[in-house]
C-alpha positions as CSV (number, residue, x, y, z in Angstrom):
1,M,-8.5,-4.5,-6.5
2,A,-9.5,-7.1,-3.9
3,W,-8.0,-9.8,-6.0
4,D,-4.7,-7.9,-6.1
5,L,-4.8,-7.6,-2.3
6,V,-5.4,-11.3,-1.8
7,E,-2.5,-12.1,-4.1
8,H,-0.3,-9.6,-2.3
9,G,-1.1,-11.0,1.2
10,R,-1.3,-14.7,0.1
11,A,1.8,-15.8,2.1
12,T,0.3,-14.4,5.3
13,L,-3.0,-16.1,5.0
14,T,-3.7,-19.5,6.6
15,I,-5.2,-22.1,4.3
16,A,-8.7,-21.4,5.9
17,E,-8.3,-17.6,5.4
18,L,-7.1,-18.1,1.8
19,N,-10.1,-20.4,1.1
20,A,-12.5,-17.9,2.7
21,A,-11.0,-15.0,0.8
22,F,-11.3,-16.7,-2.5
23,V,-14.9,-17.8,-1.7
24,R,-15.7,-14.2,-0.8
25,L,-14.2,-12.9,-4.0
26,G,-16.1,-15.6,-6.0
27,V,-19.5,-14.4,-4.6
28,G,-18.6,-10.7,-5.1
29,D,-18.1,-9.9,-1.4
30,D,-14.9,-7.9,-1.9
31,R,-15.2,-6.1,1.4
32,E,-15.0,-9.3,3.4
33,A,-12.1,-10.6,1.3
34,I,-10.3,-7.3,2.0
35,D,-11.0,-7.5,5.7
36,I,-9.6,-11.1,5.8
37,V,-6.4,-10.1,4.2
38,L,-5.9,-6.9,6.2
39,K,-6.3,-8.9,9.4
40,A,-3.7,-11.4,8.2
41,L,-1.3,-8.6,7.2
42,H,-1.7,-6.9,10.5
43,R,-1.2,-10.2,12.4
44,A,1.9,-11.1,10.4
45,A,3.2,-7.5,10.4
46,G,3.6,-7.5,6.6
47,P,4.5,-7.6,3.8
48,P,4.0,-3.9,3.5
49,L,1.4,-2.7,1.0
50,P,2.8,-1.3,-2.3
51,D,2.0,2.4,-2.7
52,Q,-0.4,1.8,-5.6
53,L,-2.4,-0.8,-3.6
54,L,-2.4,1.4,-0.5
55,D,-3.7,4.4,-2.6
56,R,-6.5,2.3,-4.1
57,L,-7.6,1.0,-0.7
58,T,-7.4,4.6,0.7
59,Q,-9.7,5.7,-2.1
60,L,-12.2,3.0,-1.3
61,G,-12.2,4.3,2.3
62,Q,-12.8,7.8,1.1
63,V,-15.9,6.9,-0.9
64,G,-17.3,4.9,2.1
65,Y,-16.8,1.5,0.5
66,L,-14.8,0.2,3.5
67,D,-16.2,0.1,7.0
68,E,-14.5,1.7,10.0
69,H,-13.0,-1.6,11.1
70,A,-11.3,-2.1,7.7
71,L,-10.1,1.5,7.7
72,D,-8.5,1.0,11.1
73,L,-6.8,-2.2,9.9
74,L,-5.6,-0.4,6.8
75,A,-4.1,2.4,8.9
76,K,-2.3,-0.1,11.2
77,V,-1.0,-2.1,8.2
78,S,0.2,1.1,6.4
79,R,1.9,2.4,9.6
80,A,3.7,-0.9,10.1
81,G,5.0,-0.8,6.5
82,A,6.2,2.8,7.0
83,Q,8.2,1.9,10.1
84,R,10.2,-0.7,8.4
85,P,13.7,0.0,7.3
86,P,14.0,0.5,3.5
87,S,15.8,-2.8,3.0
88,A,12.8,-4.7,4.5
89,Q,10.3,-3.0,2.1
């Protein structure tokens, strides 16, 4: 799932963030990779998360896999996507 998120947010990541995300994925630190992408998505105000990806991230939060900071970023990113007009999504 973290790989899907990195691919989804790839355009919003700086080269350094993209490198860091792939290193984190490579060593199995999915949480840190997720955090990197959520920060970038929040900073860039998009692109909005697809429903399936949002649902999967929400489920990770419900089982305690994501920390409070990541859950806060997820809430901000999902709210930003919900506020866009349908043509922008």
